[in-house]
Every structure is written in structure tokens, then in C-alpha cells.
ROLOPA-58712 format. One line per 10 residues: number of its first residue (from 1); their letters; for each residue x, y, z of C-alpha. Coordinates in pm, 1 decimal. Layout:
// residues N
NUM) a) X:Y:Z  ... .
This chain:
// residues 547
1) msersllslv) -1.3:0.9:21.2  139.9:328.8:-109.1  191.3:631.9:117.7  -33.1:824.1:-139.2  -314.6:588.5:-82.5  -349.9:688.1:295.5  -270.5:1040.1:252.3  -549.9:1098.6:10.7  -796.5:975.8:293.0  -707.7:1242.2:553.9 .
11) gttdpvqdai) -961.4:1502.9:635.6  -1330.3:1549.2:549.4  -1284.2:1732.7:221.8  -1134.1:1454.6:19.7  -1335.8:1378.2:-295.7  -1287.5:1000.3:-273.2  -1417.8:1004.3:91.6  -1702.5:1240.2:-16.4  -1789.0:988.0:-285.9  -1792.3:695.1:-16.6 .
21) drkdqegipd) -2004.8:903.3:218.0  -2248.2:967.7:-65.5  -2265.8:606.7:-127.3  -2333.8:528.3:228.6  -2631.9:785.8:238.1  -2760.7:672.3:-98.0  -2712.1:292.1:-41.1  -2480.2:236.0:-346.7  -2316.2:-64.5:-331.9  -1939.1:-69.4:-311.2 .
31) sgtaepaept) -1702.8:-232.4:-559.6  -1478.1:-529.3:-485.2  -1537.8:-891.9:-380.2  -1441.6:-920.4:-23.3  -1795.2:-859.5:116.7  -2133.6:-950.1:-50.8  -2277.3:-684.0:-283.6  -2509.9:-568.8:-48.6  -2563.3:-183.8:-20.4  -2301.6:-52.9:212.6 .
41) rartdammta) -2561.2:150.6:439.5  -2784.0:-150.2:445.4  -2478.1:-360.1:586.7  -2358.2:-66.0:830.0  -2720.7:-46.2:942.3  -2741.6:-420.3:1026.4  -2407.2:-417.7:1196.7  -2494.1:-119.7:1414.4  -2821.3:-293.0:1531.5  -2616.7:-594.7:1648.2 .
51) hpdpriwvsv) -2380.7:-389.7:1809.1  -2369.5:-3.9:1850.1  -2012.9:26.4:1912.2  -1799.9:-208.4:1716.3  -1421.0:-296.9:1693.4  -1342.6:-222.5:1345.5  -1064.8:-437.4:1206.6  -891.8:-299.3:885.0  -677.8:-519.9:701.3  -419.2:-401.1:457.7 .
61) ipadeldrrg) -314.7:-740.0:330.4  -357.7:-795.4:-26.8  -594.3:-1046.2:-146.6  -338.5:-1246.5:-350.5  -108.1:-1288.5:-42.0  -404.8:-1425.8:135.8  -472.4:-1678.9:-160.6  -107.9:-1751.8:-190.5  -97.4:-1861.4:184.4  -431.9:-2018.8:185.0 .
71) ltlptscrgt) -599.5:-1778.5:447.7  -932.1:-1633.5:456.8  -1050.1:-1336.8:658.1  -1272.4:-1393.3:943.0  -1636.4:-1254.3:869.7  -1809.9:-974.5:1089.1  -1960.0:-1094.6:1411.9  -2130.0:-911.0:1691.4  -1913.9:-638.7:1827.6  -1670.3:-638.6:1532.8 .
81) kvvtaegmha) -1657.4:-507.8:1184.5  -1398.1:-640.9:930.2  -1285.8:-408.8:662.4  -1056.9:-513.7:393.5  -871.0:-336.7:107.0  -1040.7:-470.8:-164.5  -1392.8:-410.2:-11.4  -1323.6:-52.3:22.6  -1186.1:-15.6:-316.7  -1257.8:324.6:-453.5 .
91) ggdvtyafpw) -1119.9:309.1:-807.9  -893.1:540.3:-998.8  -547.4:616.1:-863.3  -645.0:552.4:-495.5  -620.5:184.1:-399.4  -787.3:224.2:-58.6  -1032.0:436.9:87.2  -1096.9:371.8:437.2  -1346.4:621.4:593.2  -1102.6:754.7:879.3 .
101) atwarhdrev) -1305.2:1081.8:908.7  -1657.8:876.5:943.0  -1481.4:666.6:1197.4  -1340.5:964.8:1400.8  -1683.0:1141.2:1403.7  -1850.3:827.6:1565.8  -1540.5:782.3:1804.7  -1476.9:418.1:1667.4  -1191.4:198.9:1788.9  -999.9:91.3:1476.8 .
111) hvvawdcdde) -741.2:-186.3:1443.4  -504.0:-209.4:1147.3  -366.6:-537.8:1065.1  -54.2:-571.1:832.9  206.9:-812.8:737.8  474.4:-560.3:652.8  705.1:-425.8:957.2  1035.7:-254.3:1009.3  1336.0:-363.5:1185.9  1185.7:-342.4:1527.6 .
121) fvpvvpglde) 881.1:-545.9:1417.7  666.7:-240.0:1411.2  383.7:-269.8:1182.2  413.3:-63.9:859.1  102.6:135.0:756.7  201.2:429.6:493.1  33.8:754.5:580.0  -92.5:642.0:937.4  102.5:912.1:1117.8  -105.0:1188.9:917.1 .
131) vraqhpnlev) -444.0:1014.6:970.6  -361.3:1027.1:1352.7  -264.4:1391.6:1312.6  -588.6:1493.4:1136.6  -798.8:1259.4:1353.3  -656.4:1302.1:1714.2  -964.8:1147.6:1876.3  -965.5:831.7:1677.2  -817.0:514.0:1852.5  -599.4:348.3:1602.1 .
141) tthladghtw) -392.1:36.5:1709.9  -161.5:-146.6:1460.9  -107.2:-528.6:1456.4  149.8:-736.1:1291.7  -4.6:-1059.6:1182.5  214.1:-1373.6:1200.5  140.7:-1479.2:848.5  19.3:-1841.4:902.2  -274.9:-1769.8:1185.9  -467.3:-1486.9:1264.4 .
151) rdlntdaplf) -265.2:-1370.5:1582.2  -69.5:-1084.5:1663.6  298.1:-1162.5:1617.1  406.5:-942.3:1879.7  152.7:-1028.2:2168.9  23.6:-1360.7:2037.3  -322.9:-1205.2:2095.5  -597.4:-1341.1:1838.6  -697.2:-1090.2:1567.2  -1030.8:-1009.8:1418.5 .
161) vartaheekv) -1212.9:-1078.0:1761.2  -1460.1:-865.0:1946.6  -1397.0:-703.8:2290.2  -1397.9:-892.8:2611.0  -1616.9:-777.5:2897.8  -1347.1:-622.8:3069.4  -1250.5:-428.1:2746.8  -1594.1:-331.1:2702.5  -1591.5:-168.9:3065.7  -1263.5:-8.6:2993.5 .
171) raksadyrat) -1396.2:127.7:2648.7  -1709.6:271.1:2794.6  -1528.1:448.0:3078.5  -1282.2:578.1:2831.5  -1549.5:716.5:2636.2  -1736.7:873.7:2916.0  -1434.0:1070.1:2994.9  -1352.1:1190.3:2660.3  -1720.1:1272.3:2629.0  -1683.7:1474.1:2952.3 .
181) eeakrnresg) -1360.3:1652.2:2830.9  -1514.2:1735.8:2502.1  -1810.9:1893.0:2685.4  -1581.7:2078.8:2909.5  -1378.4:2210.9:2625.1  -1704.5:2321.0:2438.1  -1842.4:2480.8:2745.3  -1525.3:2683.1:2813.9  -1501.2:2782.0:2450.1  -1863.1:2896.7:2476.3 .
191) lglavprlrr) -1791.0:3089.9:2810.5  -1503.7:3274.2:2643.2  -1287.1:3212.6:2958.7  -1018.2:3510.0:2989.4  -635.3:3400.0:2943.7  -468.5:3508.2:3263.0  -222.9:3803.7:3209.2  66.8:3937.8:3418.6  134.2:4290.9:3423.4  262.6:4572.4:3657.8 .
201) vgertrpptr) 41.8:4858.8:3768.7  16.7:5108.9:3465.5  65.8:4872.1:3201.4  -218.2:4834.5:2969.1  -350.7:4499.3:2880.4  -711.9:4627.1:2810.3  -859.8:4926.4:2642.1  -890.0:5225.5:2888.7  -1195.8:5271.8:3078.2  -1433.2:5530.2:2970.5 .
211) alvpgvilsd) -1787.4:5668.2:3076.0  -2042.5:5558.5:2828.9  -2327.5:5730.5:3029.0  -2129.3:5964.7:3248.7  -2182.6:5910.4:3635.4  -2387.1:5579.4:3547.5  -2240.3:5321.7:3298.0  -1872.5:5269.3:3240.2  -1709.5:5057.8:2962.3  -1626.2:4704.8:3037.4 .
221) tdaellgenn) -1886.2:4670.6:3318.0  -2182.3:4466.8:3390.5  -2499.5:4654.9:3434.2  -2852.9:4550.0:3522.0  -3177.0:4719.7:3449.4  -3449.0:4568.5:3680.9  -3825.4:4644.1:3676.2  -4153.1:4458.0:3735.3  -4368.8:4356.5:3429.2  -4478.0:4647.4:3214.7 .
231) agktalaidl) -4240.3:4895.2:3417.6  -4086.7:5022.2:3088.5  -3744.3:4844.9:3081.4  -3740.0:4793.8:2706.0  -3885.0:5141.5:2633.7  -3605.1:5287.2:2863.1  -3327.6:5047.0:2708.5  -3429.6:5142.2:2352.1  -3418.2:5517.4:2459.2  -3058.7:5471.5:2601.2 .
241) amrlclglew) -2946.8:5271.6:2306.4  -3091.8:5523.6:2057.2  -2927.7:5827.2:2248.0  -2586.7:5647.9:2242.5  -2611.1:5575.7:1889.8  -2700.5:5941.7:1777.6  -2489.7:6112.0:2050.9  -2778.6:6281.9:2223.2  -2807.3:6372.4:2575.8  -2960.9:6105.2:2817.2 .
251) agkpltparv) -3107.7:6267.4:3154.6  -2901.7:6578.7:3105.6  -2560.9:6386.5:3052.8  -2372.5:6437.7:2720.5  -2328.3:6084.2:2530.1  -2027.2:6028.1:2286.5  -2192.9:5848.8:1963.4  -2109.3:5471.7:1982.9  -2228.5:5145.1:1852.9  -2482.2:4939.0:2036.7 .
261) aylvgegggd) -2603.9:4571.0:1974.9  -2923.1:4461.8:2109.6  -2983.8:4093.1:2184.1  -3366.2:4040.5:2138.6  -3471.3:3725.9:2337.2  -3830.9:3789.4:2380.3  -4062.0:4023.6:2180.7  -3878.2:3985.1:1858.4  -3981.5:4059.5:1509.8  -4225.1:4332.7:1446.3 .
271) lfdirvdawl) -4295.6:4351.4:1814.7  -3936.0:4481.3:1846.0  -3894.0:4674.2:1532.3  -4214.6:4896.3:1595.6  -4067.4:5020.8:1926.2  -3767.2:5131.3:1741.3  -3957.7:5305.6:1474.9  -4186.8:5456.6:1725.6  -3895.1:5598.5:1926.1  -3734.6:5732.1:1584.4 .
281) aangftrddv) -4066.8:5890.5:1495.3  -4116.1:6077.9:1813.2  -3765.1:6209.2:1829.6  -3758.3:6324.3:1450.9  -3499.4:6044.5:1315.5  -3523.4:5783.3:1071.3  -3372.9:5427.9:1040.7  -3110.8:5549.7:807.8  -2968.6:5773.5:1099.9  -2890.8:5471.2:1309.8 .
291) adrflvvdps) -2823.9:5212.2:1055.4  -2467.7:5213.7:1086.1  -2454.4:5227.4:1452.3  -2725.5:4986.2:1579.1  -2737.8:4607.3:1523.1  -3032.5:4385.4:1633.7  -2974.2:4015.9:1697.9  -3296.3:3863.2:1668.3  -3366.1:3588.3:1773.6  -3066.3:3577.6:2027.2 .
301) apigstawrg) -2906.5:3254.4:2152.3  -2873.9:3110.3:2515.5  -2582.2:3254.2:2679.6  -2284.9:2999.7:2666.7  -2446.1:2778.2:2402.3  -2276.6:2656.0:2107.8  -2489.0:2915.9:1897.7  -2385.2:3182.1:2150.8  -1999.6:3145.1:2030.5  -2125.1:3243.2:1680.2 .
311) lvegvaefgp) -2328.0:3508.9:1826.4  -2022.0:3667.8:2005.1  -1789.9:3652.3:1674.5  -2055.1:3824.6:1481.2  -2144.7:4097.8:1746.6  -1766.3:4140.6:1805.8  -1701.5:4213.2:1435.8  -1962.5:4482.9:1461.2  -1773.6:4645.0:1758.0  -2022.6:4774.6:1991.3 .
321) alvvidtrta) -1953.1:5001.2:2312.2  -2292.2:4859.6:2451.1  -2461.0:4526.0:2445.9  -2808.3:4506.3:2571.0  -2957.1:4166.7:2658.9  -3322.6:4148.2:2670.1  -3404.5:3968.1:2913.5  -3213.4:3741.8:3118.6  -3467.5:3479.5:3154.8  -3485.5:3454.3:2773.0 .
331) hlmpgddena) -3124.9:3383.5:2743.3  -3126.4:3107.9:2990.9  -3034.7:2753.4:2850.5  -3349.1:2534.0:2839.2  -3396.5:2357.7:3171.9  -3154.7:2585.5:3340.6  -3255.5:2700.8:3689.5  -3187.8:3077.1:3731.8  -3181.6:3027.8:4104.1  -2847.6:2801.8:4097.1 .
341) vsvattmlha) -2513.3:2956.0:4146.5  -2363.2:2733.6:3901.1  -2593.4:2870.4:3619.1  -2531.0:3243.3:3712.8  -2157.6:3194.5:3721.6  -2151.9:3016.0:3374.6  -2355.0:3293.0:3230.4  -2164.3:3572.6:3390.6  -1837.8:3421.6:3248.9  -2001.4:3403.7:2908.4 .
351) lkglrdrcgg) -2081.8:3779.9:2932.9  -1723.2:3857.2:3027.6  -1617.9:3694.4:2743.0  -1863.8:3885.1:2515.6  -1726.3:4206.7:2682.8  -1350.3:4090.4:2611.1  -1427.1:4015.8:2251.7  -1596.7:4343.9:2199.8  -1301.9:4524.8:2311.4  -1422.6:4614.3:2652.9 .
361) aatlmlhhpn) -1792.1:4673.2:2567.3  -2036.9:4729.0:2872.5  -2345.4:4503.1:2897.2  -2698.7:4584.3:3001.4  -2904.1:4286.5:3119.0  -3269.8:4368.9:3149.0  -3443.4:4124.4:3447.0  -3723.2:4111.5:3684.8  -3694.7:4175.9:4082.2  -3739.0:3924.9:4328.7 .
371) raggtdgrgs) -4086.7:3838.7:4445.8  -4000.4:3932.6:4813.1  -3969.8:4320.9:4693.6  -3663.2:4526.4:4707.0  -3437.7:4618.7:4424.6  -3256.6:4281.3:4399.8  -3288.9:4068.6:4100.9  -3492.1:3728.1:4060.1  -3273.4:3434.5:4085.6  -2915.9:3361.3:4214.4 .
381) gawdnaadtr) -2757.4:3622.4:4448.0  -2432.2:3576.3:4238.5  -2609.6:3816.2:3963.8  -2629.0:4099.5:4218.3  -2284.2:4048.7:4362.1  -2146.2:4051.9:4023.1  -2335.4:4359.2:3887.7  -2112.7:4681.7:3859.7  -2417.4:4896.3:3832.2  -2789.7:4817.9:3908.4 .
391) lfarrkgaev) -3073.1:5036.0:3788.6  -3438.5:5003.9:3891.8  -3738.8:5119.6:3717.8  -4081.6:5200.0:3874.3  -4379.7:5291.1:3662.0  -4667.2:5508.0:3807.6  -4922.6:5599.8:3533.8  -4732.6:5748.8:3229.6  -4429.5:5826.7:3424.4  -4136.3:5584.0:3491.3 .
401) tlsvskqrhl) -3862.8:5656.4:3785.7  -3533.6:5516.4:3713.4  -3293.0:5499.0:4006.4  -2952.1:5367.5:4074.0  -2964.3:5095.8:4345.9  -2592.1:5004.2:4314.0  -2257.0:5131.3:4188.4  -1949.5:4956.0:4225.0  -1696.7:5203.5:4068.6  -1891.8:5535.2:4082.4 .
411) paggkwtfat) -2038.2:5735.8:4338.5  -2379.5:5607.4:4471.1  -2714.3:5764.3:4389.3  -2891.4:5909.0:4091.2  -3271.5:5935.1:4010.4  -3467.6:6042.1:3701.3  -3815.6:6059.4:3573.4  -3914.2:5971.4:3218.5  -4223.3:6052.7:3058.2  -4376.1:5772.2:2830.7 .
421) aevpvagygd) -4638.9:5794.8:2544.6  -4805.1:5580.5:2307.6  -4676.1:5655.8:1957.1  -4872.8:5571.0:1642.3  -4668.4:5374.7:1377.0  -4780.4:5274.6:1018.3  -4679.0:4978.5:822.3  -4722.5:4680.5:1098.3  -5078.6:4574.7:1006.0  -5298.0:4527.3:1316.6 .
431) ltsavvatsv) -4989.4:4687.0:1522.3  -5059.8:5037.5:1533.9  -4858.6:5208.4:1815.1  -4590.9:5147.9:2072.1  -4483.7:5290.2:2424.9  -4157.8:5469.6:2404.3  -3983.1:5707.6:2657.8  -4030.0:6046.0:2475.9  -3839.0:6286.7:2720.4  -3675.2:6328.0:3041.9 .
441) qaaedkaqse) -3905.9:6546.1:3281.4  -3605.5:6598.7:3541.1  -3250.0:6548.4:3536.5  -3052.5:6409.4:3843.0  -3177.5:6648.0:4149.3  -2861.2:6810.9:4222.0  -2991.6:7001.6:4536.9  -3094.7:6650.2:4669.7  -2743.0:6532.2:4633.3  -2625.4:6833.5:4829.2 .
451) raaakeaere) -2858.7:6789.9:5097.3  -2763.8:6433.1:5148.9  -2400.0:6546.4:5134.0  -2465.5:6797.2:5407.7  -2655.4:6543.8:5620.2  -2375.6:6308.0:5605.8  -2117.9:6583.3:5699.6  -2357.4:6687.1:5987.1  -2360.3:6300.6:6117.5  -1986.9:6264.5:6105.4 .
461) arademaaak) -1942.9:6610.8:6295.6  -2190.8:6493.0:6541.6  -2001.8:6163.0:6585.6  -1655.5:6346.9:6615.6  -1820.5:6562.1:6914.1  -1941.2:6246.1:7093.2  -1599.7:6099.7:7066.7  -1447.0:6372.3:7185.4  -1687.3:6422.6:7493.7  -1617.9:6048.8:7576.7 .
471) letaraalvr) -1230.8:6109.7:7564.1  -1265.8:6410.2:7796.4  -1459.5:6195.5:8034.9  -1213.6:5913.1:8040.0  -910.9:6178.3:8095.1  -1075.6:6330.7:8407.5  -1170.6:5970.5:8547.1  -808.9:5863.0:8491.8  -648.0:6188.3:8626.1  -877.1:6135.9:8944.1 .
481) lvtdanakge) -796.8:5769.4:8988.9  -412.5:5792.4:8946.5  -412.1:6099.5:9193.7  -621.5:5913.5:9460.2  -376.1:5608.5:9386.7  -57.6:5829.5:9425.4  -175.3:6003.5:9753.3  -186.0:5656.1:9906.2  159.4:5566.5:9786.8  39.5:5342.6:9508.0 .
491) mpsgraliaa) 97.7:5329.6:9113.5  -201.7:5182.4:8932.7  -137.1:4967.6:8632.1  -298.3:5025.2:8314.1  -532.7:4695.0:8339.9  -635.6:4817.8:8693.6  -730.4:5179.4:8547.7  -910.8:5031.4:8270.8  -1123.0:4791.7:8507.1  -1197.8:5087.3:8743.8 .
501) akgegiarkp) -1321.9:5326.4:8439.9  -1516.8:5033.8:8323.6  -1688.1:5021.8:8658.7  -1781.6:5389.7:8634.5  -1951.3:5319.5:8258.7  -1646.4:5414.2:8035.9  -1558.7:5181.4:7762.7  -1231.0:5055.3:7693.6  -1138.0:5250.7:7357.4  -1171.3:5597.6:7516.0 .
511) vrdalaqlct) -967.9:5481.5:7825.1  -689.5:5353.7:7624.6  -691.4:5655.6:7401.4  -680.9:5878.1:7708.0  -390.3:5694.9:7889.0  -196.5:5747.1:7563.8  -280.1:6120.4:7532.5  -217.4:6181.5:7900.8  134.6:6007.7:7867.8  208.6:6192.4:7568.5 .
521) dgtfrklpgd) 133.2:6531.7:7712.6  313.9:6477.4:8015.5  28.1:6429.9:8258.3  139.9:6083.6:8347.9  464.6:5915.9:8383.3  479.5:5559.5:8265.9  680.7:5315.9:8453.7  768.4:4954.6:8417.9  638.3:4689.6:8680.4  649.4:4332.6:8754.8 .
531) rgaelyelaq) 579.9:4076.4:8498.8  563.9:4344.9:8217.8  287.4:4550.4:8379.3  271.1:4940.8:8293.3  245.7:5156.1:8614.9  135.0:5520.9:8615.5  197.1:5818.4:8838.5  146.1:6179.6:8804.7  421.9:6379.5:8646.5  550.5:6695.6:8822.8 .
541) apfecae) 633.5:6848.5:8485.3  593.8:6776.3:8117.7  854.5:6515.0:7986.7  874.1:6254.0:7684.9  719.3:5929.7:7806.5  940.0:5619.6:7814.2  812.7:5361.5:7576.0 .
């Protein structure tokens, strides 16, 4: 068998292999005489019915050699499939056309039997190294036949036999392990786990952080927009997305024009497009004004799924600064429990991979609050812990109040009121209008922030006054206690003074602070006592206290 013979079989794009695959699909019989002239697909189906995971034996021994030695290849039996060179004859310049790619796809165990060997009695199968390189998950074992009986010349084990019960168990365990590892690789690929990088402070390995919405959302961060059903989450998200695309002010904050990708998990098609058209009509713009900066992914894909990987690549090519995910529940994998920490961390890693692939984009996830009330999201607490920014929407009539309930990297606070209106839109059949956020009635209340800051300063000043009063009380008590003890010819220890002050209702901390202060300003002299004790007496004049 020539090296060219096996080289031509490597890969899934080989025309000979394609021809064989087509024959398998269409039931066209193979040429050759080693097996009955029965359609290949029928033979394979029968064999697979008998045993779903056969051990495949491939003979590269020429038929004339078999005839010359008076040997006959064993036929297939349960758990085995014997393939001969002639049985897989493809015609033309290719002598042997074994379906390596097909066997690799189905994770088959393949044994190749040959009569040729090298000086170390290793079977010679030309082109097999290339086959293994192209199909690393394909188990290929070579055997050297002794030439007179069907036994391995090196191990004396019989050839062309099915697996033993022990070998079946080992095979099943190995297959489970490979399947687990493959699933792990696929999951990590879908998550887009970051590659660790070592750097010094000041060295840039990521794009610089910038404010997408000044004081509210930074680049390369995870933001959430929570709200009850019909609270106006989608209307607010579209309003923010359109204003960012067009570089308009949002809540009185200037925005730099940037691209936005919107992942539609629910309410897609016309139900989503009419919302965008309604906003454009209400604000005096057209689709052409945002065509180059607004990308809609509809339908989206579950976060972390195989389809998600393709979505990430497409979105990354568009290059958005903000990616809106509407909603979290619609982007769960089927059957996933949103309360499970493992599900949350898996999706969070996938979102981190999306932000990385987009060069530091921010993500804005729309979701619902928990049923117990408050501003936390429904599901695992891992989401709330991981969020850098959390916005909460509350609707009352035609007004929607949006407030910041969490900020990790920016000053907390921020509250805005949006007016909503029903805007008529033509061209959508029975759909005639959509609710949009048409204007911001009030920007952030600066006076309210100043009042809050003043209250905080007042609280801190009051706390300082109370601490100073406690310190002065402790000083007076300590001076009195030391004076009384010295008058009796005694020098009290620090422990005794603390205990005595505690008996008068003075806490330990102000007493310790007062002792240090009295010693520093020269009121007390501190002397060493037995067993490391510190003794105190009144000083006649200021001095530097010994340590």
C-alpha cells in the first residue's frame, strides 16, 4: 500500500471520501468482492443494530497474498466489523479508501492489521501518522499478523475478535471521560474564559475605561436594569440605546456617539421593530440615522451555548460599545434554574467573554426583581454580587422613575423621571402604536444630592463631638484615679485603671486613648512594673514618656 493511498484519505474534504459518504447515504454498493454485493448502508445498519459500538478491524493485506498462503479473513460478527482493502476499493489512482473521518466522527476503535514491519517489528502502515494527526480522537491500534494464523506476532493475541467484557468496561469508561472532556472544552469555548495576563500597575492590557453614560455606566462593566412587568424596561433600554447611537443627551448627561448591539430574547420581529420606529418617529429621526450604529440580534441565543459562540463573533465584528440583553430569563439554556449559582456563574463568565471580544464593551441585562420586593434581581444572588451598576425602574401611570440602587466604581445615587407616551406607527398591520420614553422630565436632583452630603457631614461632625466628649470624660476619670492612688503611695497599672473606668461606665477604647494622650502630653509618667505591667503616676512637669 503506497503512502499516497492513505494521505488521500485524511480530512473530510477529500473527493474520494465524499464519494464514499454519498454511497453510504444513497445505498450504492461498493465495488470489490471481499464482502457481499449488498448496499453499504444496509450492511452498516445491520452491523450497528447488532452492536452500537463495534471494534473495527482493517486489513491492509493484499488478497493475492491471502490466496497464496491459503488464508481467509474472518467475517464480521457481533461487536466487530472487518474491512478489507478490496472491500473499500474506490477506483482510479486510489487503492484503499478507508472512511477515517467517518470513524473519527463516531469515535470508533480501529485496529489495522498488516504483514509488513520495520526492523523493530513495528507494523508498517504508510500514511497512518498523518491520519492520526488529522483525527486525534480516533483510536488506531496497529497489529503485525504472523502470516500463518490470525494472531498478533508481537503479543500472540488473536486478531479479528470482539472485545472482552473487561475491554468493554474500559472502553465505556474511556468514552465517558472523552465525552466529559469534550463537553468541558465546548463549555469553556462558549464561555470565552479569559487568558490570565501578568502585568505591572500602569501597564495596559485592556482598553482604557471610559464613561458610556457619565456617572452611571462605564465601559467593560456589567450593568442591570430591573423592573416589574410593564415597568418600561425595554422602552428605557431602547431610549438609552438610540441616544447613545446618535450622541444625544440622556438625562442631561452628554453622550459620545457609539455603536450598540441589542440582543432580543423575547418580543422580537415586528414587536421589537415597531418600538424602535416609534422612538425614531417621536424624536424626529429615521432608520438611516442609526443604520450604521445599531445592530439587532433577533432571535438571540442562550448565553454560553454553542450558538452563543457564533453570536459573540458576529457581535464582536460589529464592535459595539454597549450590548443590551433583553431579558436574562429569555437567555437561559433550556432547563437551567436561574436560582442555581452554577448557572449564574456560567452565564456571567460568558458575558465577560462577550465584553472582552468586543474590546471592553459594557453589557446591560434586563431582568425582573425578586418576588420579596426590594431592588435585588430574581434568581441567584451571584448576579447581584457581580453587577457593577444596577438600575431600577418603577412605573406610575405615564411616568417611569429610574434610580441607581448599586454602583461599584462610581458614586452612589441618581434618580430620573421619564415621561412615556403611545406613539402611532404605520406599516405594521394590526400593530398601530408602541410605548416609548419620549422625554426626560427631570434630570438628577443636584440639590437633593447636596442635602444628602450635608446630612452626612453633619452626622460625621456629631459623631466626632461624641467621641471627643467620651475622651474628655475618660481623661478626667483617669486623672482622678491616678491622683487618689498616688496619694496612698500606690501606682495603679493600666489594667487596673481600665477596670476601674469600666466600673464607672466608660468603654475600653476611650480609656486607652486617654491613657496614651495623658502620657504623651506629660500629665502621666509611665513606669515598668512586675511581669511586664505598666504603672502610672502623676508627673510634676511635662516630659517625653518612655516607651
